[in-house]
Residue frames relative to the residue before (quaternion, step in Angstrom):
aa qw qx qy qz dx dy dz
M 1.0000 0.0000 0.0000 0.0000 0.00 0.00 0.00
K 0.6335 0.5408 -0.3221 0.4500 3.54 1.05 -0.83
K 0.6404 0.5214 -0.3197 0.4645 3.58 1.02 -0.86
Y 0.6226 0.5479 -0.3296 0.4511 3.58 1.08 -0.78
H 0.6556 0.5078 -0.3034 0.4693 3.59 0.98 -0.85
I 0.6388 0.5212 -0.3199 0.4668 3.57 1.01 -0.82
L 0.6428 0.5228 -0.3165 0.4618 3.58 1.00 -0.89
L 0.6473 0.5107 -0.3129 0.4716 3.59 0.97 -0.85
L 0.6426 0.5251 -0.3200 0.4572 3.57 1.01 -0.81
V 0.6516 0.5133 -0.3095 0.4648 3.59 0.96 -0.91
I 0.6565 0.5044 -0.3059 0.4701 3.59 0.95 -0.91
G 0.6554 0.5245 -0.3077 0.4481 3.57 0.98 -0.86
V 0.6680 0.4883 -0.2959 0.4773 3.57 0.90 -0.94
S 0.6442 0.5261 -0.3158 0.4565 3.57 0.97 -0.88
T 0.6621 0.5098 -0.3057 0.4564 3.59 0.95 -0.89
I 0.6557 0.5055 -0.3053 0.4704 3.57 0.94 -0.93
T 0.6490 0.5191 -0.3126 0.4600 3.59 0.96 -0.87
T 0.6602 0.5148 -0.3043 0.4545 3.57 0.93 -0.91
F 0.6927 0.4623 -0.2853 0.4745 3.58 0.84 -0.95
G 0.6120 0.5455 -0.3446 0.4572 3.58 1.12 -0.65
Y 0.6382 0.5198 -0.3112 0.4751 3.56 1.03 -0.86
I 0.6573 0.5178 -0.3047 0.4550 3.59 0.91 -0.95
K 0.6794 0.4879 -0.2914 0.4642 3.59 0.89 -0.93
Y 0.6597 0.5229 -0.3127 0.4399 3.58 0.91 -0.94
H 0.7535 0.3784 -0.2016 0.4984 3.58 0.97 -0.87
Q 0.4140 -0.7412 0.4436 0.2870 3.58 1.33 0.26
M 0.2455 0.7917 -0.5156 0.2172 3.56 0.96 0.91
N 0.2008 -0.7506 0.6124 0.1456 3.56 -1.12 0.69
I 0.7683 -0.3730 0.2398 0.4616 3.56 -1.30 -0.07
N 0.6296 0.5310 -0.3400 0.4540 3.60 1.09 -0.67
D 0.6238 0.5297 -0.3336 0.4680 3.59 1.02 -0.79
I 0.6532 0.5144 -0.3086 0.4621 3.56 0.99 -0.88
G 0.6528 0.5202 -0.3076 0.4567 3.56 0.99 -0.87
L 0.6712 0.4884 -0.2986 0.4709 3.58 0.96 -0.86
S 0.6099 0.5377 -0.3418 0.4712 3.55 1.13 -0.68
A 0.6445 0.5105 -0.3093 0.4780 3.56 1.04 -0.83
L 0.6176 0.5426 -0.3371 0.4587 3.57 1.06 -0.78
G 0.6569 0.5112 -0.3082 0.4606 3.57 0.94 -0.88
W 0.6443 0.5160 -0.3128 0.4698 3.55 1.01 -0.84
L 0.6627 0.5139 -0.3015 0.4536 3.57 0.96 -0.91
K 0.6378 0.5245 -0.3266 0.4599 3.58 1.01 -0.82
K 0.6456 0.5114 -0.3204 0.4679 3.58 0.97 -0.83
L 0.6432 0.5397 -0.3140 0.4432 3.54 0.97 -0.91
K 0.7372 0.4000 -0.2106 0.5022 3.57 1.03 -0.84
G 0.4449 -0.6971 0.4532 0.3328 3.59 1.27 -0.06
N 0.4929 0.6927 -0.3801 0.3643 3.54 1.19 0.64
T 0.4114 0.7094 -0.4766 0.3168 3.59 1.20 0.39
V 0.4187 -0.6768 0.5455 0.2629 3.54 -1.31 0.38
D 0.2113 -0.7779 0.5821 0.1067 3.58 -0.64 1.11
F 0.0603 0.8286 -0.5488 0.0928 3.56 -0.05 1.33
A 0.2756 0.8132 -0.4797 0.1808 3.59 1.25 0.33
S 0.6525 0.5334 -0.3203 0.4327 3.60 1.09 -0.62
I 0.5834 0.5881 -0.3793 0.4122 3.59 1.17 -0.44
G 0.8087 0.2525 -0.2047 0.4902 3.56 -0.86 0.98
T 0.5568 0.6349 -0.3821 0.3755 3.59 1.25 0.16
K 0.7775 0.2124 -0.1460 0.5736 3.59 1.25 -0.18
D 0.6204 -0.5430 0.4051 0.3952 3.57 -1.24 0.36
T 0.0199 0.7795 -0.6252 0.0337 3.54 -1.05 0.87
P 0.5941 -0.5482 0.4206 0.4118 3.62 -1.16 0.40
T 0.4966 -0.6536 0.4781 0.3125 3.57 -1.03 0.75
M 0.4686 -0.7056 0.4825 0.2231 3.53 -1.24 0.62
N 0.2417 -0.7455 0.6052 0.1400 3.55 -1.02 0.88
H 0.2056 -0.8197 0.5294 0.0746 3.58 -0.78 1.07
D 0.2645 0.8047 -0.4979 0.1861 3.59 1.20 0.44
K 0.6339 0.5450 -0.3445 0.4272 3.61 0.97 -0.76
W 0.6519 0.4888 -0.3072 0.4916 3.57 1.03 -0.77
N 0.5981 0.5640 -0.3492 0.4497 3.57 1.09 -0.70
V 0.6634 0.4983 -0.3012 0.4699 3.60 0.91 -0.93
L 0.6831 0.5065 -0.2894 0.4394 3.58 0.87 -0.95
T 0.6922 0.4652 -0.2922 0.4680 3.60 0.90 -0.84
Q 0.6332 0.5203 -0.3444 0.4579 3.60 0.99 -0.71
K 0.6802 0.4886 -0.2822 0.4680 3.57 1.09 -0.70
N 0.8351 0.2780 -0.0805 0.4678 3.57 0.88 -0.97
V 0.6994 0.3711 -0.2720 0.5469 3.61 1.25 0.17
S 0.3695 -0.7333 0.5249 0.2242 3.58 -0.82 0.97
K 0.6751 -0.4752 0.3702 0.4260 3.57 -1.28 0.23
A 0.6829 0.4773 -0.2704 0.4824 3.56 1.15 -0.70
G 0.5894 -0.6298 0.3411 0.3737 3.58 1.29 0.04
A 0.4312 0.6755 -0.4864 0.3482 3.60 1.20 0.24
V 0.2437 -0.7997 0.5384 0.1056 3.57 -0.72 1.08
N 0.2659 -0.7463 0.5948 0.1364 3.55 -0.89 1.01
Y 0.1610 -0.8308 0.5270 0.0779 3.57 0.12 1.28
K 0.5893 0.5482 -0.3707 0.4634 3.59 1.14 -0.52
G 0.6283 0.5201 -0.3249 0.4787 3.56 1.10 -0.71
F 0.6392 0.5101 -0.3174 0.4801 3.57 1.01 -0.81
Q 0.5996 0.5579 -0.3590 0.4475 3.58 1.07 -0.70
S 0.6630 0.5004 -0.2989 0.4697 3.56 0.99 -0.85
D 0.7328 0.3852 -0.2080 0.5209 3.56 1.20 -0.59
T 0.2137 0.8254 -0.5017 0.1463 3.58 1.20 0.49
A 0.6410 0.5396 -0.3361 0.4301 3.59 0.94 -0.83
Q 0.6742 0.4861 -0.2890 0.4750 3.58 0.94 -0.92
L 0.6336 0.5254 -0.3271 0.4642 3.58 1.04 -0.82
D 0.6655 0.5110 -0.3104 0.4468 3.58 0.90 -0.88
V 0.6013 0.5449 -0.3597 0.4606 3.60 1.08 -0.64
Y 0.6652 0.4915 -0.3016 0.4743 3.58 0.94 -0.91
L 0.6576 0.5084 -0.3140 0.4588 3.61 0.91 -0.87
D 0.6241 0.5267 -0.3340 0.4707 3.58 1.06 -0.70
E 0.6404 0.5134 -0.3234 0.4709 3.58 1.05 -0.74
L 0.6168 0.5263 -0.3392 0.4770 3.59 1.04 -0.75
S 0.6663 0.5206 -0.2979 0.4431 3.56 0.95 -0.91
A 0.7362 0.4369 -0.2235 0.4660 3.57 1.02 -0.84
H 0.7719 0.3207 -0.1601 0.5251 3.60 1.16 -0.56
T 0.0211 0.8142 -0.5772 0.0595 3.57 0.41 1.21
P 0.6651 -0.5393 0.3346 0.3934 3.60 -1.16 0.58
G 0.2506 -0.7797 0.5616 0.1177 3.52 -1.13 0.76
S 0.6643 -0.5092 0.3731 0.4002 3.55 -1.31 0.26
N 0.6486 0.5136 -0.3114 0.4675 3.58 1.24 -0.38
W 0.5383 0.6248 -0.4066 0.3931 3.61 1.25 -0.09
T 0.4760 -0.6310 0.5218 0.3209 3.56 -1.20 0.52
E 0.6578 -0.5017 0.3697 0.4229 3.57 -1.23 0.31
K 0.6522 0.5130 -0.3234 0.4549 3.59 0.99 -0.77
E 0.6182 0.5233 -0.3448 0.4745 3.60 1.10 -0.64
H 0.6159 0.5346 -0.3323 0.4738 3.57 1.07 -0.76
L 0.6899 0.4971 -0.2843 0.4428 3.57 0.77 -1.06
A 0.6484 0.5140 -0.3192 0.4620 3.58 0.90 -0.90
Y 0.6358 0.5352 -0.3261 0.4505 3.58 0.97 -0.84
W 0.7284 0.4515 -0.2614 0.4441 3.59 0.69 -1.08
I 0.6262 0.5204 -0.3413 0.4698 3.61 1.05 -0.69
N 0.6759 0.4830 -0.2927 0.4735 3.58 0.86 -0.95
A 0.6357 0.5307 -0.3307 0.4527 3.58 0.99 -0.82
Y 0.6458 0.5151 -0.3242 0.4610 3.58 0.90 -0.88
N 0.7071 0.4745 -0.2720 0.4482 3.58 0.79 -0.99
A 0.6858 0.4911 -0.2924 0.4505 3.57 0.88 -0.93
F 0.6937 0.4503 -0.2913 0.4808 3.60 0.92 -0.80
T 0.5652 0.5572 -0.3911 0.4660 3.61 1.18 -0.39
V 0.6309 0.5081 -0.3276 0.4863 3.58 0.98 -0.82
K 0.6467 0.5189 -0.3189 0.4591 3.59 0.94 -0.86
L 0.6300 0.5354 -0.3319 0.4542 3.59 0.99 -0.80
I 0.6482 0.5037 -0.3161 0.4756 3.58 0.96 -0.86
L 0.6684 0.5084 -0.3061 0.4484 3.60 0.87 -0.93
N 0.6107 0.5670 -0.3468 0.4304 3.59 1.09 -0.68
H 0.7850 0.2883 -0.1278 0.5332 3.58 1.19 -0.59
Y 0.4422 0.7253 -0.4335 0.3007 3.57 1.28 0.04
P 0.5611 -0.1869 -0.8062 -0.0166 1.60 -2.05 1.48
L 0.0507 0.7718 -0.6328 0.0352 3.57 -1.23 0.58
K 0.5296 -0.6573 0.4459 0.2978 3.55 -1.22 0.43
S 0.8104 0.0242 0.0378 0.5842 3.57 1.08 -0.71
I 0.5716 -0.5814 0.4535 0.3599 3.55 -1.16 0.60
K 0.6268 0.5603 -0.3361 0.4244 3.58 1.14 -0.57
D 0.5321 0.6016 -0.4108 0.4314 3.58 1.29 -0.05
I 0.6172 0.5381 -0.3306 0.4692 3.57 1.30 -0.31
G 0.7302 0.3737 -0.2927 0.4914 3.57 -1.04 0.72
G 0.0413 -0.7923 0.6081 0.0279 3.53 -1.24 -0.31
G 0.6730 0.4787 -0.3575 0.4360 3.53 -1.26 0.03
S 0.8147 -0.2311 0.1798 0.5005 3.55 -1.14 -0.64
A 0.4834 -0.6748 0.4796 0.2845 3.55 -0.94 0.93
L 0.6781 0.4968 -0.2877 0.4588 3.57 1.20 -0.48
S 0.8000 0.2653 -0.1644 0.5125 3.61 1.15 -0.08
N 0.8005 0.2183 -0.1220 0.5447 3.59 1.14 -0.31
S 0.2531 0.7410 -0.5655 0.2591 3.55 0.92 0.92
P 0.6667 -0.4809 0.3423 0.4550 3.64 -1.16 0.17
W 0.6717 0.5151 -0.2973 0.4417 3.57 1.13 -0.63
D 0.6757 0.4746 -0.2880 0.4851 3.58 1.29 -0.19
L 0.5040 0.6598 -0.4241 0.3616 3.59 1.27 -0.10
K 0.2759 -0.7565 0.5722 0.1554 3.57 -0.81 1.00
F 0.1368 0.8367 -0.5088 0.1497 3.54 0.28 1.32
F 0.7591 0.2605 -0.1935 0.5642 3.61 1.24 0.17
K 0.3195 -0.7321 0.5714 0.1884 3.53 -1.33 0.35
L 0.0685 -0.7459 0.6599 0.0592 3.54 -1.22 0.64
G 0.8269 -0.0019 -0.0384 0.5610 3.56 -0.58 1.13
G 0.6830 -0.4972 0.2792 0.4565 3.57 1.11 0.67
I 0.6061 0.5531 -0.3416 0.4583 3.59 1.32 0.05
D 0.4499 -0.6705 0.5171 0.2839 3.57 -0.92 0.88
F 0.0720 -0.8298 0.5526 -0.0295 3.55 -0.70 1.16
D 0.1299 -0.7369 0.6500 0.1327 3.53 -1.35 0.34
L 0.6545 -0.5462 0.3615 0.3776 3.57 -1.26 0.45
N 0.6124 0.5640 -0.3603 0.4208 3.60 1.01 -0.69
T 0.6281 0.5360 -0.3462 0.4453 3.58 1.01 -0.73
I 0.6399 0.5157 -0.3330 0.4623 3.60 0.96 -0.81
E 0.7267 0.4472 -0.2627 0.4504 3.57 0.80 -0.99
H 0.8326 0.3227 -0.1335 0.4299 3.56 0.54 -1.19
E 0.7494 0.3679 -0.2238 0.5029 3.59 1.14 -0.44
I 0.7358 0.3495 -0.2256 0.5343 3.59 1.20 -0.37
L 0.7622 0.3899 -0.2393 0.4580 3.60 0.36 -1.18
R 0.7388 0.4218 -0.2512 0.4616 3.60 0.74 -0.98
V 0.7276 0.4572 -0.2457 0.4485 3.58 0.98 -0.80
K 0.7582 0.4324 -0.2251 0.4329 3.57 0.77 -1.02
Y 0.8105 0.3499 -0.1455 0.4467 3.59 0.95 -0.78
K 0.2388 -0.8108 0.5131 0.1492 3.62 1.24 -0.25
E 0.4603 0.6601 -0.4448 0.3932 3.58 0.98 0.91
P 0.2521 -0.8215 0.4867 0.1569 3.63 -0.02 1.23
R 0.5832 0.6047 -0.3818 0.3853 3.60 1.12 -0.43
I 0.4854 0.6511 -0.4497 0.3718 3.60 1.21 -0.16
H 0.5799 0.6032 -0.3744 0.3996 3.60 1.15 -0.54
F 0.7033 0.4263 -0.2589 0.5065 3.59 1.21 -0.44
A 0.6396 0.5186 -0.3105 0.4749 3.56 1.33 -0.01
I 0.7012 0.4052 -0.2749 0.5182 3.59 1.01 -0.73
N 0.2058 -0.8085 0.5491 0.0494 3.54 -1.01 0.90
C 0.2424 -0.8043 0.5325 0.1039 3.58 -0.77 1.07
A 0.5698 -0.6575 0.3552 0.3418 3.58 1.18 0.65
S 0.6122 0.5495 -0.3440 0.4527 3.59 1.16 0.56
F 0.6778 -0.5387 0.3312 0.3751 3.54 -1.22 0.64
S 0.7441 0.4269 -0.2387 0.4551 3.60 0.86 -0.90
C 0.4905 0.6475 -0.4393 0.3835 3.58 1.27 -0.06
P 0.5782 -0.4829 0.4918 0.4367 3.57 -1.26 0.19
I 0.5858 -0.6227 0.3803 0.3528 3.57 -1.00 0.76
L 0.4827 -0.5973 0.5473 0.3328 3.52 -1.28 0.51
R 0.3818 -0.7427 0.5023 0.2241 3.57 -0.59 1.13
N 0.3511 -0.7596 0.5052 0.2111 3.59 -0.90 0.89
E 0.6673 0.3391 -0.3610 0.5562 3.49 0.85 1.16
A 0.5497 -0.6032 0.4588 0.3515 3.55 -1.21 0.43
Y 0.4391 -0.6368 0.5553 0.3055 3.54 -1.24 0.51
T 0.0525 -0.7882 0.6132 0.0034 3.53 -1.01 0.87
A 0.6285 -0.5477 0.3917 0.3894 3.56 -1.17 0.55
E 0.6566 0.5425 -0.3061 0.4253 3.59 0.99 -0.88
Q 0.7855 0.3154 -0.1466 0.5118 3.58 1.02 -0.78
L 0.3791 0.7941 -0.4415 0.1751 3.57 1.26 -0.20
E 0.6635 0.5146 -0.3260 0.4344 3.60 0.81 -0.93
S 0.6978 0.4513 -0.2804 0.4804 3.60 0.80 -0.93
Q 0.6333 0.5314 -0.3341 0.4527 3.60 1.05 -0.70
L 0.6650 0.4917 -0.3055 0.4718 3.60 0.93 -0.84
E 0.6414 0.5126 -0.3229 0.4707 3.57 1.00 -0.78
D 0.6616 0.5089 -0.3053 0.4583 3.56 0.94 -0.89
Q 0.6561 0.5102 -0.3103 0.4615 3.58 0.93 -0.88
T 0.6430 0.5277 -0.3212 0.4526 3.58 1.00 -0.82
R 0.6772 0.4815 -0.2898 0.4749 3.58 0.89 -0.91
L 0.6296 0.5348 -0.3355 0.4528 3.58 0.96 -0.83
F 0.6862 0.4886 -0.2844 0.4577 3.55 0.95 -0.89
I 0.6931 0.4868 -0.2911 0.4449 3.58 0.77 -1.00
Y 0.7451 0.4104 -0.2208 0.4772 3.59 0.96 -0.85
N 0.5265 0.6192 -0.4207 0.4029 3.61 1.25 0.00
P 0.3551 -0.7769 0.4745 0.2125 3.64 -0.41 1.16
E 0.6064 0.5392 -0.3647 0.4567 3.60 1.22 -0.24
K 0.7041 0.4169 -0.2498 0.5176 3.57 1.27 -0.34
N 0.7846 0.0103 0.0344 0.6190 3.59 1.06 -0.83
N 0.1160 -0.7708 0.6218 0.0763 3.58 -1.13 0.65
I 0.0830 0.8188 -0.5521 0.1335 3.53 -0.03 1.36
T 0.1417 0.7765 -0.5967 0.1447 3.57 -0.51 1.23
E 0.6942 -0.4383 0.3435 0.4560 3.57 -1.29 -0.05
K 0.7198 0.4677 -0.2424 0.4521 3.59 1.12 -0.66
E 0.8265 0.0357 0.0109 0.5617 3.58 1.05 -0.64
T 0.1863 -0.7562 0.6173 0.1115 3.51 -1.24 0.53
K 0.0675 0.7794 -0.6147 0.1009 3.53 -0.33 1.31
L 0.0885 -0.8412 0.5332 -0.0183 3.53 -0.46 1.25
S 0.6087 -0.5188 0.4595 0.3862 3.50 -1.33 0.38
S 0.5689 -0.6021 0.4429 0.3430 3.56 -1.12 0.67
I 0.4866 0.6582 -0.4335 0.3770 3.60 1.23 -0.33
F 0.6671 0.5034 -0.3019 0.4588 3.58 0.99 -0.83
N 0.6461 0.4890 -0.3116 0.4963 3.56 1.20 -0.46
W 0.6815 0.5088 -0.2918 0.4377 3.56 0.82 -1.02
F 0.8116 0.2361 -0.0891 0.5269 3.58 0.94 -0.92
A 0.1385 0.8379 -0.5156 0.1138 3.56 1.13 0.68
S 0.6438 0.5486 -0.3338 0.4160 3.60 0.97 -0.79
D 0.6073 0.5709 -0.3587 0.4202 3.61 1.13 -0.54
F 0.6919 0.4876 -0.2731 0.4571 3.58 1.16 -0.58
K 0.4623 0.6959 -0.4507 0.3143 3.60 1.22 0.01
V 0.5077 0.6169 -0.4344 0.4159 3.61 1.25 -0.16
H 0.7101 0.3687 -0.2357 0.5515 3.59 1.30 -0.36
G 0.6806 -0.4221 0.2724 0.5334 3.57 1.28 0.23
D 0.6698 -0.3813 0.2788 0.5729 3.54 0.66 -1.19
V 0.7606 -0.3718 0.2592 0.4648 3.57 -1.29 -0.05
M 0.7028 0.4793 -0.2864 0.4408 3.57 0.78 -1.00
S 0.6109 0.5335 -0.3485 0.4699 3.59 1.08 -0.63
F 0.6319 0.5260 -0.3223 0.4692 3.55 1.05 -0.79
I 0.6871 0.4783 -0.2875 0.4653 3.59 0.81 -0.99
K 0.6043 0.5848 -0.3523 0.4108 3.59 1.04 -0.75
K 0.5711 0.5880 -0.3792 0.4294 3.59 1.15 -0.53
Y 0.7603 0.3648 -0.1797 0.5065 3.55 1.09 -0.75
Q 0.7423 0.2575 -0.1669 0.5957 3.57 1.32 -0.30
P 0.0305 0.8782 -0.4774 0.0023 3.63 0.81 0.97
V 0.6912 0.5053 -0.2966 0.4230 3.63 1.05 -0.58
L 0.6515 0.5399 -0.3228 0.4241 3.61 1.18 -0.31
D 0.4026 -0.6616 0.5757 0.2624 3.51 -1.23 0.62
L 0.1149 -0.8392 0.5309 0.0242 3.55 -0.35 1.23
N 0.3716 0.7475 -0.4732 0.2815 3.57 1.07 0.74
N 0.4187 0.6980 -0.4771 0.3314 3.59 1.26 0.19
D 0.5866 -0.5341 0.4555 0.4039 3.52 -1.28 0.34
V 0.3603 -0.7534 0.5126 0.1998 3.56 -0.77 1.03
Q 0.0953 -0.7510 0.6514 0.0513 3.52 -1.04 0.91
Y 0.2749 -0.7621 0.5632 0.1623 3.56 -1.08 0.69
L 0.4380 -0.7305 0.4744 0.2223 3.53 -0.82 1.10
E 0.5477 -0.5900 0.4757 0.3543 3.55 -1.15 0.61
Y 0.3805 -0.7383 0.5149 0.2120 3.56 -0.90 0.96
K 0.2345 -0.7795 0.5706 0.1089 3.55 -0.80 1.07
W 0.2059 -0.8290 0.5165 0.0608 3.54 -0.53 1.25
N 0.3970 0.7115 -0.4981 0.2968 3.61 1.18 0.20
L 0.6370 -0.5920 0.3451 0.3531 3.55 -1.07 0.82
N 0.4304 -0.7296 0.4860 0.2150 3.56 -1.01 0.90
E 0.3896 0.7239 -0.4919 0.2866 3.59 0.71 1.02
């Protein structure tokens, strides 16, 4: 009986500690899920060890090839011509090989790092779709547990000789290292409700204006968000990654920067996310 009481005490303390940690760090259900994913990957020995990337000087990366491909195969509105990309597979593979061989170095600026990781995420997402095309949704790729074998967890490419997946770029590099919430409007998950795939490459020289433009395009797009004096319907991105916007206070404070004339005191509703392919 005494052992039973001790076990209950340990469980109680652990639960209180866990909920205290979640509350202190303003974590939501998505944060908890991603934390569980990280724990599961470690348990299975499936994490990506990218600690060596960025520790030494390397030549900077030129993204002109991606610029040519996106201008040719992505409309201004973000519609992706995957059949066109299929025809340009050789050119795409050359660019992906360059990304793989030229990982960021310690001599790169932060903007050069960010441009690299955003372009890498977008370009390899296109490659993932082409590997399985035709298909209706990126979520048709993968299988098994959603926490370990989603399309974003598949290690189908290498960077610097390291097996990589898209989740590592987004959740362990972009979101963790740079504290830049606007990356959510720059990376594209090949789905209708995602921010549009920009039809040009991100570059260090243009990054600030590109991120600002992508943010405004997303917030003001009525198919992604519907913000009026009467109602506030937001993309689920603002719900899933609410903790990322706390650098600006919270989600509504962030949006207010781009919608300063509106009263955003309405009850917030989150729109259903449409995962159909963005073609």
